[in-house]
N, CA, C and O of each residue as an XYZ file, in Angstrom:
728
protein
N      94.150    109.075   -119.842
C      94.553    108.133   -118.824
C      96.041    107.823   -118.980
O      96.506    107.537   -120.083
N      96.769    107.879   -117.896
C      98.202    107.626   -117.915
C      98.479    106.129   -117.908
O      97.872    105.372   -117.151
N      99.403    105.722   -118.760
C      99.848    104.335   -118.787
C     101.106    104.232   -117.950
O     102.054    104.991   -118.150
N     101.121    103.294   -117.011
C     102.284    103.078   -116.164
C     102.988    101.792   -116.571
O     102.346    100.793   -116.897
N     104.318    101.832   -116.548
C     105.123    100.662   -116.854
C     106.203    100.524   -115.791
O     106.816    101.512   -115.387
N     106.429     99.316   -115.349
C     107.442     99.027   -114.349
C     108.724     98.568   -115.041
O     108.702     97.628   -115.835
N     109.834     99.229   -114.739
C     111.144     98.833   -115.238
C     112.051     98.556   -114.048
O     111.968     99.226   -113.018
N     112.906     97.572   -114.201
C     113.748     97.123   -113.112
C     115.219     97.387   -113.416
O     115.688     97.132   -114.526
N     115.942     97.900   -112.423
C     117.389     98.087   -112.492
C     118.022     97.086   -111.549
O     117.589     96.952   -110.404
N     119.045     96.378   -112.014
C     119.756     95.444   -111.159
C     121.244     95.526   -111.436
O     121.672     96.163   -112.398
N     122.022     94.886   -110.599
C     123.474     94.857   -110.730
C     124.104     94.789   -109.355
O     123.409     94.809   -108.339
N     125.408     94.710   -109.330
C     126.130     94.573   -108.069
C     125.999     95.817   -107.200
O     125.640     96.896   -107.672
N     126.297     95.640   -105.933
C     126.371     96.783   -105.032
C     127.433     97.733   -105.583
O     128.550     97.320   -105.893
N     127.074     98.997   -105.700
C     128.008     99.998   -106.208
C     127.988    100.182   -107.714
O     128.731    101.009   -108.243
N     127.142     99.417   -108.421
C     127.094     99.537   -109.886
C     126.376    100.797   -110.344
O     126.560    101.224   -111.484
N     125.562    101.403   -109.487
C     124.911    102.662   -109.843
C     123.399    102.620   -109.952
O     122.807    103.544   -110.509
N     122.760    101.594   -109.445
C     121.298    101.475   -109.550
C     120.596    102.638   -108.857
O     119.758    103.309   -109.460
N     120.931    102.873   -107.606
C     120.319    103.954   -106.834
C     120.603    105.296   -107.494
O     119.712    106.137   -107.614
N     121.833    105.493   -107.917
C     122.236    106.748   -108.559
C     121.507    106.956   -109.875
O     121.027    108.056   -110.150
N     121.416    105.912   -110.695
C     120.742    106.031   -111.993
C     119.285    106.436   -111.815
O     118.790    107.314   -112.521
N     118.607    105.807   -110.886
C     117.197    106.139   -110.648
C     117.074    107.570   -110.154
O     116.220    108.319   -110.628
N     117.918    107.956   -109.205
C     117.868    109.323   -108.672
C     118.209    110.353   -109.733
O     117.687    111.468   -109.701
N     119.074    110.001   -110.672
C     119.519    110.923   -111.712
C     118.376    111.367   -112.622
O     118.354    112.510   -113.078
N     117.426    110.464   -112.887
C     116.367    110.810   -113.840
C     114.972    110.906   -113.226
O     114.034    111.323   -113.906
N     114.817    110.534   -111.968
C     113.484    110.525   -111.369
C     112.902    111.930   -111.260
O     113.581    112.881   -110.872
N     111.617    112.029   -111.617
C     110.907    113.303   -111.522
C     110.294    113.495   -110.140
O     109.849    114.592   -109.804
N     110.269    112.449   -109.350
C     109.770    112.524   -107.976
C     110.941    112.254   -107.046
O     111.958    111.695   -107.456
N     110.790    112.652   -105.809
C     111.855    112.350   -104.851
C     111.994    110.832   -104.753
O     111.038    110.146   -104.394
N     113.170    110.305   -105.068
C     113.337    108.850   -105.046
C     113.163    108.290   -103.638
O     113.450    108.953   -102.642
N     112.689    107.054   -103.588
C     112.573    106.348   -102.325
C     113.731    105.369   -102.247
O     114.031    104.678   -103.220
N     114.376    105.307   -101.104
C     115.511    104.415   -100.910
C     115.280    103.533    -99.693
O     114.573    103.918    -98.761
N     115.871    102.362    -99.705
C     115.921    101.515    -98.512
C     117.389    101.217    -98.246
O     117.828    100.067    -98.287
N     118.124    102.264    -97.977
C     119.562    102.169    -97.761
C     119.852    102.001    -96.267
O     119.221    102.624    -95.414
N     120.821    101.145    -95.986
C     121.318    100.977    -94.628
C     122.840    101.041    -94.668
O     123.448    101.010    -95.738
N     123.440    101.131    -93.496
C     124.897    101.167    -93.412
C     125.464     99.872    -93.982
O     124.991     98.780    -93.666
N     126.477    100.009    -94.818
C     127.116     98.847    -95.446
C     128.077     98.184    -94.466
O     128.960     98.836    -93.908
N     127.893     96.882    -94.263
C     128.794     96.105    -93.410
C     129.751     95.233    -94.218
O     130.584     94.530    -93.646
N     129.637     95.275    -95.529
C     130.496     94.473    -96.410
C     131.779     95.251    -96.665
O     131.802     96.172    -97.482
N     132.837     94.881    -95.971
C     134.100     95.608    -96.062
C     134.809     95.421    -97.405
O     135.783     96.119    -97.687
N     134.330     94.482    -98.240
C     134.974     94.272    -99.545
C     134.597     95.358   -100.538
O     135.210     95.469   -101.600
N     133.587     96.166   -100.200
C     133.145     97.252   -101.078
C     133.222     98.561   -100.302
O     132.617     98.700    -99.239
N     133.970     99.519   -100.843
C     134.132    100.813   -100.185
C     132.922    101.684   -100.481
O     132.965    102.560   -101.346
N     131.856    101.433    -99.758
C     130.603    102.151    -99.962
C     129.941    102.302    -98.597
O     129.857    101.334    -97.841
N     129.475    103.492    -98.278
C     128.927    103.743    -96.946
C     127.585    103.051    -96.722
O     127.313    102.559    -95.627
N     126.732    103.011    -97.776
C     125.402    102.427    -97.610
C     125.119    101.428    -98.728
O     125.818    101.391    -99.740
N     124.088    100.626    -98.525
C     123.676     99.655    -99.531
C     122.162     99.492    -99.491
O     121.541     99.669    -98.442
N     121.571     99.155   -100.630
C     120.134     98.937   -100.729
C     119.805     97.548   -100.199
O     120.437     96.562   -100.578
N     118.804     97.478    -99.314
C     118.400     96.185    -98.766
C     116.991     95.791    -99.193
O     116.620     94.625    -99.063
N     116.215     96.713    -99.688
C     114.854     96.418   -100.146
C     114.705     96.759   -101.603
O     114.699     95.884   -102.469
N     114.584     98.055   -101.868
C     114.465     98.514   -103.246
C     114.644    100.019   -103.296
O     114.572    100.710   -102.280
N     114.878    100.504   -104.498
C     114.861    101.936   -104.785
C     113.646    102.169   -105.667
O     113.157    101.248   -106.322
N     113.160    103.409   -105.682
C     112.000    103.710   -106.519
C     112.078    105.146   -107.008
O     112.443    106.060   -106.268
N     111.722    105.318   -108.283
C     111.612    106.641   -108.875
C     110.676    106.581   -110.058
O     110.221    105.503   -110.440
N     110.383    107.731   -110.643
C     109.466    107.793   -111.786
C     109.993    108.765   -112.826
O     110.661    109.749   -112.507
N     109.677    108.464   -114.074
C     109.971    109.377   -115.170
C     108.812    109.285   -116.159
O     108.284    108.200   -116.401
N     108.418    110.424   -116.732
C     107.325    110.476   -117.693
C     107.893    110.659   -119.091
O     108.729    111.531   -119.328
N     107.428    109.830   -120.010
C     107.872    109.917   -121.403
C     107.081    110.993   -122.138
O     106.057    111.468   -121.646
N     107.564    111.373   -123.317
C     106.899    112.410   -124.118
C     105.455    112.044   -124.447
O     104.610    112.929   -124.582
N     105.163    110.752   -124.579
C     103.796    110.330   -124.914
C     102.881    110.261   -123.696
O     101.722    109.863   -123.813
N     103.396    110.645   -122.525
C     102.596    110.658   -121.309
C     102.701    109.394   -120.477
O     102.251    109.370   -119.331
N     103.281    108.353   -121.028
C     103.452    107.112   -120.263
C     104.423    107.365   -119.110
O     105.415    108.080   -119.249
N     104.108    106.763   -117.985
C     104.966    106.921   -116.807
C     105.750    105.628   -116.585
O     105.183    104.537   -116.545
N     107.058    105.778   -116.443
C     107.902    104.650   -116.123
C     108.155    104.649   -114.623
O     108.663    105.621   -114.064
N     107.799    103.564   -113.995
C     108.073    103.384   -112.568
C     109.364    102.585   -112.482
O     109.427    101.442   -112.935
N     110.375    103.182   -111.908
C     111.721    102.622   -111.898
C     112.008    101.987   -110.537
O     111.939    102.652   -109.503
N     112.325    100.715   -110.552
C     112.626     99.982   -109.327
C     114.065     99.499   -109.384
O     114.508     98.975   -110.406
N     114.788     99.675   -108.300
C     116.150     99.166   -108.197
C     116.208     98.037   -107.193
O     115.655     98.137   -106.098
N     116.882     96.961   -107.569
C     116.996     95.806   -106.683
C     118.192     95.971   -105.749
O     119.095     96.762   -106.022
N     118.194     95.229   -104.655
C     119.436     95.152   -103.872
C     120.495     94.446   -104.712
O     120.171     93.540   -105.481
N     121.738     94.843   -104.576
C     122.793     94.240   -105.369
C     123.403     92.995   -104.753
O     123.886     92.117   -105.468
N     123.385     92.915   -103.443
C     124.017     91.778   -102.784
C     123.173     90.514   -102.953
O     121.950     90.545   -102.814
N     123.841     89.412   -103.253
C     123.135     88.157   -103.483
C     122.359     87.683   -102.261
O     121.395     86.932   -102.407
N     122.751     88.099   -101.066
C     122.017     87.662    -99.876
C     120.607     88.250    -99.833
O     119.765     87.806    -99.053
N     120.361     89.244   -100.670
C     119.019     89.824   -100.778
C     118.322     89.394   -102.065
O     117.373     90.046   -102.500
N     118.783     88.302   -102.677
C     118.230     87.887   -103.966
C     116.761     87.471   -103.898
O     116.100     87.396   -104.934
N     116.241     87.203   -102.712
C     114.809     86.913   -102.604
C     113.976     88.105   -103.078
O     112.839     87.931   -103.517
N     114.529     89.299   -102.994
C     113.832     90.496   -103.460
C     113.800     90.566   -104.985
O     112.934     91.228   -105.556
N     114.737     89.890   -105.645
C     114.809     89.948   -107.103
C     113.539     89.400   -107.730
O     112.973     90.023   -108.628
N     113.085     88.245   -107.270
C     111.869     87.656   -107.858
C     110.635     88.466   -107.486
O     109.707     88.583   -108.286
N     110.615     89.018   -106.300
C     109.475     89.849   -105.883
C     109.391     91.085   -106.772
O     108.324     91.413   -107.291
N     110.518     91.768   -106.945
C     110.531     92.995   -107.741
C     110.358     92.722   -109.229
O     109.918     93.603   -109.968
N     110.694     91.520   -109.681
C     110.534     91.168   -111.102
C     109.074     91.061   -111.522
O     108.752     91.228   -112.698
N     108.200     90.786   -110.578
C     106.794     90.586   -110.917
C     106.208     91.834   -111.570
O     106.216     92.921   -110.993
N     105.704     91.651   -112.779
C     105.070     92.744   -113.504
C     106.027     93.693   -114.205
O     105.590     94.693   -114.776
N     107.320     93.403   -114.174
C     108.290     94.294   -114.816
C     108.219     94.154   -116.330
O     108.117     93.049   -116.862
N     108.273     95.272   -117.001
C     108.226     95.321   -118.461
C     109.599     95.095   -119.079
O     109.697     94.639   -120.218
N     110.662     95.410   -118.340
C     112.002     95.269   -118.869
C     113.034     95.381   -117.772
O     112.721     95.745   -116.639
N     114.289     95.059   -118.127
C     115.375     94.984   -117.156
C     116.605     95.743   -117.650
O     117.040     95.574   -118.789
N     117.153     96.575   -116.780
C     118.431     97.249   -117.006
C     119.435     96.612   -116.057
O     119.261     96.667   -114.839
N     120.489     96.005   -116.609
C     121.550     95.411   -115.804
C     122.729     96.371   -115.815
O     123.257     96.701   -116.877
N     123.140     96.817   -114.639
C     124.291     97.711   -114.525
C     125.478     96.923   -113.985
O     125.374     96.238   -112.968
N     126.600     97.031   -114.675
C     127.818     96.316   -114.313
C     128.918     97.333   -114.005
O     129.122     98.287   -114.755
N     129.615     97.118   -112.907
C     130.740     97.959   -112.495
C     132.020     97.318   -113.017
O     132.465     96.300   -112.487
N     132.611     97.906   -114.049
C     133.788     97.317   -114.686
C     135.036     97.397   -113.825
O     136.060     96.813   -114.178
N     134.976     98.114   -112.689
C     136.145     98.214   -111.813
C     136.207     97.067   -110.807
O     137.189     96.932   -110.078
N     135.166     96.245   -110.767
C     135.159     95.113   -109.823
C     136.132     94.029   -110.293
O     136.534     94.017   -111.456
N     136.510     93.126   -109.394
C     137.507     92.102   -109.744
C     137.135     91.249   -110.959
O     138.009     90.940   -111.769
N     135.864     90.859   -111.110
C     135.476     90.040   -112.258
C     134.080     90.432   -112.743
O     133.095     89.763   -112.431
N     134.006     91.517   -113.505
C     132.698     92.006   -113.946
C     131.938     91.013   -114.830
O     130.708     91.035   -114.855
N     132.642     90.153   -115.545
C     131.945     89.158   -116.374
C     131.262     88.111   -115.500
O     130.159     87.665   -115.816
N     131.902     87.721   -114.416
C     131.237     86.820   -113.466
C     130.031     87.507   -112.829
O     128.996     86.880   -112.601
N     130.177     88.812   -112.543
C     129.040     89.569   -112.005
C     127.874     89.534   -112.995
O     126.725     89.332   -112.602
N     128.173     89.731   -114.268
C     127.133     89.698   -115.291
C     126.447     88.337   -115.303
O     125.224     88.261   -115.428
N     127.217     87.270   -115.173
C     126.638     85.917   -115.106
C     125.597     85.813   -113.994
O     124.520     85.248   -114.187
N     125.929     86.360   -112.839
C     125.034     86.270   -111.674
C     123.684     86.896   -111.998
O     122.646     86.312   -111.688
N     123.680     88.071   -112.614
C     122.422     88.787   -112.850
C     121.661     88.227   -114.048
O     120.430     88.223   -114.049
N     122.371     87.759   -115.056
C     121.676     87.138   -116.186
C     121.037     85.817   -115.764
O     119.963     85.462   -116.250
N     121.688     85.096   -114.870
C     121.108     83.861   -114.346
C     119.966     84.170   -113.378
O     118.901     83.559   -113.457
N     120.185     85.101   -112.484
C     119.184     85.452   -111.485
C     117.905     86.024   -112.067
O     116.839     85.899   -111.464
N     117.997     86.648   -113.229
C     116.833     87.262   -113.867
C     116.484     86.583   -115.188
O     115.833     87.184   -116.042
N     116.910     85.340   -115.358
C     116.709     84.643   -116.635
C     115.233     84.522   -117.015
O     114.887     84.647   -118.190
N     114.369     84.283   -116.045
C     112.937     84.167   -116.363
C     112.374     85.491   -116.858
O     111.625     85.518   -117.835
N     112.722     86.576   -116.204
C     112.249     87.892   -116.635
C     112.800     88.227   -118.019
O     112.065     88.713   -118.878
N     114.084     87.969   -118.237
C     114.698     88.276   -119.529
C     114.043     87.479   -120.648
O     113.868     87.991   -121.754
N     113.680     86.233   -120.370
C     113.035     85.398   -121.388
C     111.676     85.953   -121.790
O     111.233     85.753   -122.921
N     111.014     86.644   -120.879
C     109.673     87.164   -121.130
C     109.648     88.603   -121.626
O     108.611     89.075   -122.091
N     110.760     89.300   -121.536
C     110.748     90.723   -121.854
C     112.080     91.134   -122.480
O     112.750     90.311   -123.104
N     112.458     92.375   -122.322
C     113.686     92.900   -122.923
C     114.694     93.250   -121.839
O     114.361     93.402   -120.664
N     115.942     93.371   -122.283
C     117.052     93.634   -121.361
C     118.055     94.552   -122.058
O     118.207     94.514   -123.279
N     118.725     95.366   -121.274
C     119.837     96.178   -121.760
C     120.905     96.155   -120.671
O     120.593     96.113   -119.481
N     122.172     96.184   -121.095
C     123.285     96.137   -120.148
C     124.077     97.429   -120.249
O     124.517     97.817   -121.331
N     124.254     98.094   -119.109
C     125.065     99.298   -119.028
C     126.316     99.003   -118.221
O     126.231     98.533   -117.087
N     127.467     99.276   -118.798
C     128.739     98.997   -118.128
C     129.345    100.317   -117.671
O     129.621    101.202   -118.481
N     129.546    100.434   -116.370
C     130.082    101.657   -115.785
C     131.571    101.578   -115.516
O     132.167    100.501   -115.481
N     132.152    102.751   -115.328
C     133.573    102.917   -115.019
C     134.487    102.412   -116.148
O     135.594    101.933   -115.901
N     134.004    102.529   -117.373
C     134.782    102.103   -118.543
C     135.995    103.006   -118.784
O     137.018    102.544   -119.291
N     135.889    104.281   -118.426
C     137.006    105.200   -118.677
C     138.230    104.812   -117.859
O     139.355    104.874   -118.355
N     138.018    104.414   -116.615
C     139.140    104.044   -115.758
C     139.454    102.554   -115.811
O     140.554    102.134   -115.454
N     138.485    101.755   -116.259
C     138.656    100.303   -116.327
C     138.083     99.801   -117.662
O     136.982     99.253   -117.700
N     138.839     99.990   -118.757
C     138.303     99.660   -120.084
C     138.196     98.153   -120.371
O     137.610     97.755   -121.377
N     138.750     97.332   -119.504
C     138.678     95.885   -119.708
C     137.882     95.235   -118.582
O     138.044     95.624   -117.426
N     137.054     94.289   -118.871
C     136.751     93.739   -120.179
C     135.988     94.740   -121.049
O     135.256     95.596   -120.553
N     136.180     94.605   -122.344
C     135.558     95.503   -123.318
C     134.073     95.175   -123.468
O     133.607     94.116   -123.047
N     133.354     96.094   -124.068
C     131.909     95.905   -124.254
C     131.591     94.643   -125.051
O     130.616     93.952   -124.755
N     132.408     94.338   -126.058
C     132.125     93.132   -126.846
C     132.294     91.859   -126.013
O     131.646     90.850   -126.291
N     133.157     91.899   -124.996
C     133.289     90.744   -124.103
C     132.041     90.567   -123.243
O     131.618     89.443   -122.973
N     131.458     91.679   -122.818
C     130.200     91.622   -122.064
C     129.085     91.074   -122.955
O     128.278     90.253   -122.520
N     129.051     91.535   -124.199
C     128.025     91.057   -125.136
C     128.191     89.566   -125.403
O     127.202     88.836   -125.471
N     129.436     89.106   -125.555
C     129.688     87.686   -125.788
C     129.259     86.857   -124.578
O     128.711     85.766   -124.732
N     129.508     87.375   -123.375
C     129.103     86.657   -122.172
C     127.584     86.581   -122.097
O     127.034     85.546   -121.721
N     126.909     87.653   -122.446
C     125.440     87.637   -122.456
C     124.931     86.608   -123.464
O     123.972     85.889   -123.185
N     125.562     86.534   -124.622
C     125.152     85.563   -125.647
C     125.273     84.131   -125.146
O     124.480     83.276   -125.539
N     126.239     83.856   -124.295
C     126.369     82.517   -123.700
C     125.127     82.147   -122.892
O     124.805     80.971   -122.722
N     124.449     83.159   -122.408
C     123.208     82.957   -121.652
C     121.990     82.994   -122.573
O     120.852     82.894   -122.113
N     122.234     83.136   -123.871
C     121.129     83.246   -124.808
C     120.513     84.626   -124.846
O     119.404     84.801   -125.352
N     121.222     85.608   -124.315
C     120.720     86.986   -124.243
C     121.430     87.824   -125.295
O     122.646     88.010   -125.242
N     120.660     88.324   -126.245
C     121.186     89.250   -127.242
C     120.486     90.580   -126.998
O     119.285     90.724   -127.228
N     121.263     91.543   -126.530
C     120.685     92.841   -126.178
C     121.761     93.910   -126.307
O     122.944     93.590   -126.416
N     121.356     95.181   -126.295
C     122.352     96.252   -126.334
C     123.248     96.220   -125.095
O     122.780     95.989   -123.980
N     124.527     96.454   -125.309
C     125.518     96.572   -124.234
C     126.267     97.869   -124.503
O     126.963     97.998   -125.510
N     126.118     98.827   -123.596
C     126.736    100.137   -123.811
C     127.467    100.599   -122.552
O     127.166    100.158   -121.442
N     128.421    101.487   -122.748
C     129.052    102.161   -121.615
C     128.038    103.158   -121.073
O     127.398    103.879   -121.839
N     127.892    103.198   -119.763
C     126.911    104.104   -119.163
C     127.387    104.568   -117.794
O     127.813    103.769   -116.960
N     127.304    105.869   -117.584
C     127.650    106.471   -116.305
C     126.346    106.820   -115.591
O     125.562    107.625   -116.094
N     126.114    106.229   -114.440
C     124.845    106.385   -113.724
C     124.563    107.827   -113.293
O     123.410    108.168   -113.026
N     125.580    108.670   -113.221
C     125.331    110.058   -112.834
C     125.016    110.948   -114.030
O     124.703    112.127   -113.866
N     125.097    110.392   -115.215
C     124.825    111.153   -116.433
C     123.394    110.859   -116.889
O     123.113    109.747   -117.337
N     122.487    111.831   -116.785
C     121.094    111.574   -117.165
C     120.934    111.133   -118.614
O     120.034    110.353   -118.925
N     121.796    111.623   -119.507
C     121.716    111.206   -120.910
C     122.039    109.725   -121.066
O     121.400    109.028   -121.855
N     123.024    109.245   -120.319
C     123.372    107.822   -120.377
C     122.232    106.960   -119.846
O     121.894    105.935   -120.438
N     121.647    107.374   -118.740
C     120.553    106.596   -118.141
C     119.343    106.587   -119.076
O     118.713    105.547   -119.268
N     119.023    107.730   -119.652
C     117.891    107.776   -120.589
C     118.190    106.975   -121.851
O     117.282    106.388   -122.440
N     119.440    106.946   -122.267
C     119.803    106.125   -123.425
C     119.553    104.644   -123.135
O     119.062    103.918   -124.000
N     119.883    104.199   -121.938
C     119.588    102.819   -121.541
C     118.089    102.550   -121.619
O     117.659    101.531   -122.159
N     117.299    103.474   -121.076
C     115.842    103.282   -121.097
C     115.301    103.314   -122.521
O     114.430    102.517   -122.871
N     115.808    104.224   -123.341
C     115.348    104.295   -124.734
C     115.668    103.008   -125.490
O     114.838    102.524   -126.259
N     116.851    102.452   -125.281
C     117.208    101.188   -125.931
C     116.296    100.057   -125.459
O     115.901     99.197   -126.247
N     115.973    100.066   -124.188
C     115.070     99.049   -123.644
C     113.681     99.194   -124.256
O     113.068     98.206   -124.661
N     113.188    100.423   -124.321
C     111.854    100.668   -124.879
C     111.794    100.344   -126.373
O     110.771     99.859   -126.857
N     112.873    100.607   -127.104
C     112.905    100.245   -128.527
C     112.796     98.729   -128.713
O     112.112     98.259   -129.623
N     113.462     97.981   -127.861
C     113.349     96.523   -127.929
C     111.918     96.069   -127.648
O     111.383     95.197   -128.333
N     111.317     96.668   -126.640
C     109.946     96.297   -126.279
C     108.977     96.622   -127.412
O     108.066     95.849   -127.710
N     109.189     97.778   -128.036
C     108.354     98.174   -129.169
C     108.516     97.191   -130.326
O     107.535     96.799   -130.957
N     109.747     96.801   -130.597
C     110.014     95.848   -131.671
C     109.366     94.500   -131.375
O     108.798     93.870   -132.267
N     109.451     94.064   -130.135
C     108.811     92.787   -129.740
C     107.310     92.857   -129.935
O     106.694     91.905   -130.416
N     106.717     93.989   -129.559
C     105.268     94.155   -129.697
C     104.870     94.128   -131.174
O     103.869     93.512   -131.540
N     105.654     94.794   -132.013
C     105.355     94.789   -133.455
C     105.467     93.380   -134.031
O     104.647     92.974   -134.855
N     106.477     92.640   -133.597
C     106.631     91.257   -134.063
C     105.472     90.380   -133.607
O     105.023     89.511   -134.355
N     104.989     90.596   -132.404
C     103.830     89.833   -131.900
C     102.571     90.170   -132.706
O     101.757     89.296   -133.003
N     102.428     91.450   -133.053
C     101.267     91.880   -133.836
C     101.268     91.257   -135.234
O     100.207     91.026   -135.814
N     102.454     90.989   -135.768
C     102.572     90.441   -137.111
C     102.267     88.944   -137.148
O     102.038     88.381   -138.218
N     102.266     88.311   -135.997
C     102.020     86.872   -135.950
C     100.559     86.535   -136.127
O     100.189     85.361   -136.111
């Protein structure tokens, strides 16, 4: 019998959620993309509902990957998509005007999910925009009471995306072992 787990990807519009899911999905990804009307972001389309893809782990478990809309006006979808999620991947675009403020938005918006499960933060576009540094992102997360891996990650690189998922799964495994010891 296959075990299914729901994992959630979130972050700003253009951070790479749709791309990350498409990069590793074993099934044709599902998108709810529409034409982007937000002129502040040079992007042709944006997610308004969710993205979906799947990946199977070596042990046969299937990860169902859901991507949230990035724009705050669609934040009602965040709580809907959070239901039943095993973990959260936050993608941050370091080329945006204030990526640390962006991180605040998602750590606050998903605080209930993060409190109940695990989280990992992937920071994109570090090669062209090395500031703020990864340790600054980690310090900002700590202000929210979130201690989790923070790594540079390129959404088009399958190794980077799988590394994010592996770090998330390691945290979940550690949490489960700690619960078993209680």
